C-alpha positions, 0 to 999 in steps of 0.5 A: 499500499505504501508504494501505491500511495507513493506512485499516485503522483506519477499516475496523476502527472501521466493522466494530466499529460495525456489530457493535455495532448489528447482531446478525446479525453473528457476526464481522468480520475483516480486514487493511488494506482486505480485510475480511469479516463473517460473518452468523449466522441466530440468537444461537447463531451458526449461519451464515445459509447455507453457502458453497455455498448462497444465502440469500433474505435475503442476496440481498435484502441484496445488492439493497439495497446495490446500490440504494444504490450499493454493490457487494460480493462475497458467498458463503454467509454471508460478506460481503466488503469490499475497496474500492479501495486509493486509498479515503479515510476519508470514502468508507469512512464512506460505505460503512459508512453504506450497510451500516448502512442495509441490515443491518436486512434480515439482522437481521430475518431472524434466527430468534430 
């Protein structure tokens, strides 16, 4: 638990960077090492999909993450990030670099 608390600032900084660089991110929120980001389909903030729906763009994003060695849970418009409690700051940065490389898929899917 101590590591989760110590790594929280790295998670927060990573999501702040992603939100600055990718307009598809509506918001990110989290605590410790359990975080999530909501994906929007337009600048009005409408979600890319409802919780019970599957978006083709989100599936393409998930495939790209997997191809870069990252597995994460997704549901509707929410992408979860909950790494192992023993993760290091360097590994967190590597994960955010993968997110950054793949989020263009969701940016490109935006309607406006």
